[in-house]
N, C-alpha and C positions, 0 to 999 in steps of 0.2 A: 087925287085919287084915284084908286085902280078901278077901271071901268069893268073888269071882269068879275069883281066881287058883287056888283049890283046889277048884274044882267038878266036876272031871273032864270038862269041855267041854260040860257040860249048861247049859241055859238057866237064868238066876236069874229069869225071870220067871214069875209065878203061872201055873199050868196050871189049865184048867177054867173053872168059872163065878167071875166077879167077884162076892166075897160082897157087897161094899159096895153095888154095883148090884142084887144080888138082894134085899137087904132092902128098897130102895126099890120095885122090881117088886112085892114082895109086900104092902107097904103101900098102893100105889096099887090093886092088884087087890082087897084087902080093903075099900077105902074107897069103890069105884066099881062102880056097876052097869052092865049092858049097855046099859040105855037112856041113862045119862049119857054113856057112850063114844060111842053113836050120835049123841047131840045135839052133842057137840064134833066129831064128823066133819062134821055137817051143817053147822056154823058155820064151819069150814074150807072146806068146798066152797062155801059162799055168798061167802065172801071171795075164794076164787080166782075165782068167776064174776065178781066185781065189779072184778076187774082187780089185786088185791094180788099182785104178784109173788113174794113170799115165801110166800105161801099156796098160790099155784100150783105152785111148786116142791116145797114140803113136800108137797102132796097128790098130785102126780103121782109123786114119788119113793116114797111108801109103796103108791100104787095100781099103778104100773107097774114099779117098782124103777129103781135108778140105770142110767142108760143106760151102756153100755160103750164104750170108746174104739175107733174103728176106725183101724187103721193102713193107710195107702195107700202103696203103692210108687211113688214118683216118679221113681226113677232110670231106669226103662225107658219109653221113648216108642212101645211098639208095642201096637197095640190087642189086646185079649183075643182073639187068634186063634192057630190052630196055627202053629208056626214051620215053614216050609217049609225044604228045602235051600237054595233060592235066597236066602232071608231069611238063613239062618245063614251063607251064603258071603259074603253082603255084608257081615255084621257082622265076620266073620273078616278080610276085606281091609280094611275101616275101621280096625279095632284095629291090623293089622300096619302098615298105612301111616302111622299116626299115631305108632307106638311103635317 
């Protein structure tokens, strides 16, 4: 029987912390010292400075965070200025004459 059909509209995905990843994080934390982590960061930073593109990307993503996508409105060809009554009338006339 498919469990998804009878779940009352609730998600079948696990909620909270993924236990598998949590085990790996715990093992990593218990086997690494702060000095070792700092050493790894220094190696990554050195590789980034030497031009390794993957290292640059990884270093900046962790240091600055992933960049957000910017959405540009390309449908309007008006500079960012206040619309005056004259401009609004021109737009209305253009639309009404074309359609």
